[in-house]
N, C-alpha and C positions, 0 to 999 in steps of 0.2 A: 701028706695026707692034708684033706681037706679045712679050711679056714672057713668056718661056721660065723654068718652073723649075729650079734647079740646087740646089736643096736636098737633091734623092732621089737623087743620081748616082753616090752614093757612100760608104756608107758602117763607116770602122773596124771601130766596133760591132761588126758581125757577120758582118763579110767579103765582103759582097755588093759587085756595084756594075754599074750599068746597060750595057747595052753602048755608049750616043750619051751625047753630057752633057746633051743637052735633052729633057729625062726632063717627059712625066708631071706631074699632081699626086698623080695614085696611086702613083710612083714605079716606073711602070712604061716600057718605049720606047716611044716612035710609032707606031712599028714592030717589032711581039714576031715574031723571026723560030725558026724551027724549029729550025733549024744553029748556033744561036747558043752560042761561045765560051766567054761568061764566065754571072755566077751574080748572078743580081739578084735581092730579097728572098724576090718570090716561087717564083724555080726554084730556089732552097736552099731555099727550107722545105718545096716538094716532095720533096726527098731528106733535107733532114735533121731535120724535123717540129721538137719542139718545143724542140730545142738551137738550134736557131735565136731563140729568143725569149731567151735568153741572152749577156751578151758572151761575145766566141771562148771554145768550147770548151778550146783547143788552151793558155788564157795563164789556166783556172784555176787558180786558189792561190796562183798569181806573178804577179798584177796585181791593181790597183784600175782603176775605171769611171767612169767623167762622163757629164754629158749636153753632146752641143757642140751644143745646138737654141739660139736666136737667140727671149732673148725678148721680145724690145723695149728691153727696157729695162735696163741692170746697173750694177754700180759701174762700172765704166769709162767710163759714160755722165757724171758727175758729176765734177767737179773740183775740188778741196782749195782754199780761201779763205784769204789769209794777212793779217796784220796786220803794221805794221811802229810800234805805237805803243803803248808799252810792253810788259807780260808778264806772261803767267799760268801762274796753277803756280810760280813761280819767280821768286827776285828776280831785278829789272829790273836786272842788273849785265853789261854789255857783254860782263866775261869770263866770267862764267856761265852765260851764254844761249846754251850748247853740246850739241847733242843727245842725247851722253854721259852730260849733270846730268838729265837728263827722267825724272820719276819713275812706274815702269808700275806699280805696286804699285797693285793692287783684291782684292776678295773675291770669293769666291763662294761666295754666299750666307755662313757665318760662315766659310768656309775662307780666311787669309790667304794672296796670291798676288804670284809677283814678278813675275807677268806677264800680261797682261790676256789670257789665252788658256785653253779648256781642250779638252783632244784626249777627244774622244766616245767615244761605246759602239762599241768594236774587241773582238766577240764570238767568234762561234767558227771563222769566215774561215779557212780556211786562212795566207791573205796576213797578218793580222793575226799567231797564234801564231806561226809560220816568221819574226816580224820585230819579237816582243818584248820580248827582251832591249834591243834596242836604244831600242823606243815608250818602257820602264820605267825606263832608266838617263840619259835626255835627258829623262825630264819631271819627274822626283826633281831633278837636279842642277839644271834649271832653275828649279825653286820653282813648278810649274804642274801641275794636276789631273791625274790620267787617269783615265778610267772604261774598267772591262772590262765591254763588252756581253753582251750577250743569252746563252744556249744555253750558257756556255763551260760548265758543269759537266752537261747532256747531253750533250755529242756528247763529253765526255769517255771512252776507252776503258779507260781503270781509275780512274775515279770508281765507290762502291761505292755501294750502294741499301738501305733497309730497306722491305722488304714493308709496306703499309698497309692500307686498304681498298679506298682511290680509286686513288692515284697510290703510285707510291713515292718516300719521300721521301730525301736526299743525307746519309749518314756521312761519307764520305771523298771526295776528289776531288784528284787531281795533279796537274791543269792551271790549274783558282782558286790552290790553293795555290799556284803555283809564280809567277802574275803579281802577288800582292798578296805572297810575297815579295823577288820581284825590287823592282820597284818600293821598299820598306822599306829595302833594303839600302840603298841608295845614297839615303836622302829625310834633308834635316834633321829632320824632327818639329813643325818649324812649318808653313813651309810650301805649299803644295799638297796633294795626299790619295790614296787612291786611293781612287774610288769604284765601285761594283757595282750595274749592272744588274740588270733581270730582264720579262720580260715573261710571256703566260699558261705558256709553259710552268716556265720555271724556278721563277712561285709555287708551281705543281703540285705542283712540285721541292722548294721546300723550301730556295733556296737564300738565300734572307735570311736565315732564321732561322738555317743553314752559316753564313755567313757572318761575323757577327755573332757567336754564342757560338763557336765555332769558329775562326776568325781578327781576331778582334776589328776587325770592317771600323766604322768609324762613320758614314760617308758611302753612302746607298741610294738610287736612281733607278729610278722607274716608267716604261714607256717604252706610249707609243700608237704604232702602228704602226711600219718599218720605217726608223727618220732621216728622208726626207725622203720616202717615202713610203709612203702610208697603204693598206701590204699590208703579206700577211707576209713572210718572211725564208727567202730558199732556199739551199744549198750541195749539190755535187753530191759523192754517193757512190760509190765507184768499187768496191761489193763488195758483192756479196748477204748475207755475212756480218755486217757495217759497218749498211747497211739494212736487217739486221733486230733487230739490237743493240736499233736506235734505237726502231723503229717498236716494241718492248719497253718500252721509256722513257716511250711513249705520243707520239711525233710522228709526222704525219703524213707516210707515204713515198707514192712515187707513182714509177711501177707498184708495185704492192703486193706486197712478196716474199715475203709467206706466202702466199701463192696458188700452186699448183701445176701452170698452165701459163705463170705469169709466172716461177717458179726454173726449170721446161724452158727456155722463152729464154734467159736469161740464161744457161742452160748453153751451152745454141745457141750462142752470141756477138748473137743476135740484139737484146739489147738493152744500150748502152755506157755505160748509169751508172742508177741511182737518184737522184732529187732529197726532199732531206728539208726540209719546210714547215712554220714553224712559224706558228699561230694569228691571228687578227687578234684583239684586244680587244674583246670589243663592251658595255661600261661605260653604269653609268647614275652620277646627281649622287649616290646614295644608295653604292651603291659605290664608289665614287673615297671621298671623307671618309671611309666606314668605313676604309677599307682603309690611305691614310696616317695612321688613329689606331691604327692597329694598328701602324706600323712604326714610327711617336715611341713606342709603349710598350714599343717595344724597348731605348728609353735612344742614340737615336743620334744624334749630333749635327749630322749636315745633313740633309734627306727632298730630294729631287728629282723635277719632273716632265721629259724627254726627250721630245717630238713630232715630228709632220713635219705639212707643209702643207696641213691639213686645207683643206677648202671653211672657209669666212670666219665661221658660223654656229657650227660646232663649235670654230676657235678659240677664237669668243668665249668657248665655255662652258669650252673647259679652263682659259682664265686665269681666267674664274671658281673652279671647281676648287683652282686653285693661290693663291690669293686667300683662298678659306673655308677652305683646308687650312690655311692657313700655311704654305703649303712656303718650303723657306730661296732654292730658287733654281728657275729654268724657259729650257729650250734648243726656242728653234724654227726646226725647220730645213727650210730652203726644196728646193724642185727644183732642180734645178742643179745639188744635189750629189752622193756617192760611193759605191763600194756595191763589196763584195769580188764579190755575186753578184747581180744583181737585174732582171724583166725589162727589156728595152734599149726596151720602148713607155714602161710606167709612169717609167721614168726621164724619157724626152721627154715624154708626153704626158701623165702626171699632175701635180695638186698644185699650189700656188700658188707662183712662181720668188723667190727670198728678199730680193729687192729689196718688191717686191710684198705678200710676209708682214710686212717689217719694218715698213713700212707702217701694215699692219691692224693687229699688234701697238703701235705706241705710236695708234695712235690709240683702241683699245680702252681701254686703261692710261691715255691723257688724261679719256678718257668717266669713267673711272670716281674718276678724283681729282676734276673735278669733282663730282661729284655725290655725292663722299665725301673731302675734302681728308686726311681724316686717317690714314685707310686705307695699310697695309703693304704695299707693294707687292717682292714678290721679286725676287730679280736675276736678270735677264732676260741670255741669252746667246742670237747669233742664231750659226745655223749655212747651209751650203750654199752649196758653191762658191767658198769662201775659201782664200785660201793664202797671200796676202804682205801687206807693211806698211800696204800703200797701201789697198786693199779693208778690212782691216782696222779702219784709221782711218775710215774713210769707215762703216762701220758703226756703229761705237763714237757716231762727231759725229752719225748724223742718229735714232739709237737713246736721241741724251742725252731728257731724265735718267736712264731707264730702264735701258737698253743699258748693262752694264761688261764684257761677257768677249763674246769669238768661241768657238767651238766648233768644231773642226777637226777631219778623220779622212783625209782621202783626203794633205794636204800634207804631217802629218807620218809617214806609210805610205812616202807616197812618198822622205822623205826618210829615215830608218829603212833602206828598203828598197835605193835607190842607192849609201848609205853600207857597208853591207857586201856587196855584189855589189863596189864594188870592193876592201873589206878584201878580200874573197878571189884577187880578179883580184891583187894586188899578192902575196899571199902563193905563190900560182903561179908569180909573173913574167910576167907576158902580159899587161902591160897592152903598146895600142898606138900608133905615133907619133902616129893620130889622138885616145885621151882624153887625149899629151899636149899636143896642139897644144890641144885645146878646154880643158883647164887652165891653160894658158898657158908652158906653157913650153917652152925654143926649141927649134930643129928640131935642135939636134946632141945632145942628151942620149938618151943610151939609157931605151928606154922601160925594158928589167928592170934599171935603173937607182934606180927612182924610191920612196921610202920611203911608210912609214905618212904620216912626219910631215913628208913636201913636200908630198905629196895633199893632208891636210886641213889649211884653215887656221885659227888659231882668229877 
């Protein structure tokens, strides 16, 4: 019997599907007909062009996206193993061996953390900006670190720059200030920290100099690639003026908003929006080590590296850079992780899946320790498609003794985004019976009577 491919029948990422379920390996129907009422990837691309490269346009700025691909092996394929003889990490007392007494504290670099996870780089994407208050307040109160991601300064319409010989340099910014200050307003001054990340554009705009001298940021992160994707980052720009502003600040914008023909097409309504792209860094060993030394000279307390899932040789090289440069922590982000806006094909078809990447990182570190037992290994964090406590536990266990932290972005955004939405629903007395049912309330309860304290449970 023929084994039909069922994987390409439907894509919720781009809003396409095939007319029949037994689709070909190519993603097309076995029989493609002219008068088809549905849009597969090819037919939708014929009409919408580059728009179909990305997650559904209508949800941009109000959503996150992640790869639904089955990589053959995931954390769900592993089972946690238990022990009944004695206890580890706690006194072997039956009255004390209960889960609220588990010590979850760890260190991310030199940062004391109440919990073993860090919120990874949340940059200039609109979904991160719109939900920043919940993310910053929640992470500060929880005693975990929060990372301000790439392009925040460059994308800030209120940022001010001084003209320099080659690139403009930031001298003031509203968005970065707000992100740092919102976290610190609820921070206990000890557990967790605000970390600022940079990419190629941030380097050119002088972001690290600004945040260390003006905002007294003590934790900085160098970024390779865009999260789990070894590519540049993209966002949509809804106006010609915004596209031209970012181009003036040095960003790559497509199509070219300074081209008179493009301007006329925009005015005629032929171009729905523009795309801002950030550059892919092309570094050498000397460049990276020199950059780490320059950052250290600023007197910061923590230097981190965040990298996507590059090919094995490149991943090994980045590990070497981190150890030689004596950085304090390194995050390895595997395929399957989320994004605000990345090409769907790159999320699905590029980079190393998280479980495989973690095995690669641990293998590299084992070899390094065998050759040099006295070498200092930085704190290691694993990211990419991790959202709940069992996935975290498995990633920490599989990465021992090197992995002591989990990095997440999409799950915290989802929590903050949904909580904000429910808060607005309650403020407007717009709760529905279905919402109450899903939250466990009896049918008799009036949806309009639901209060914030009832909906949210500690």
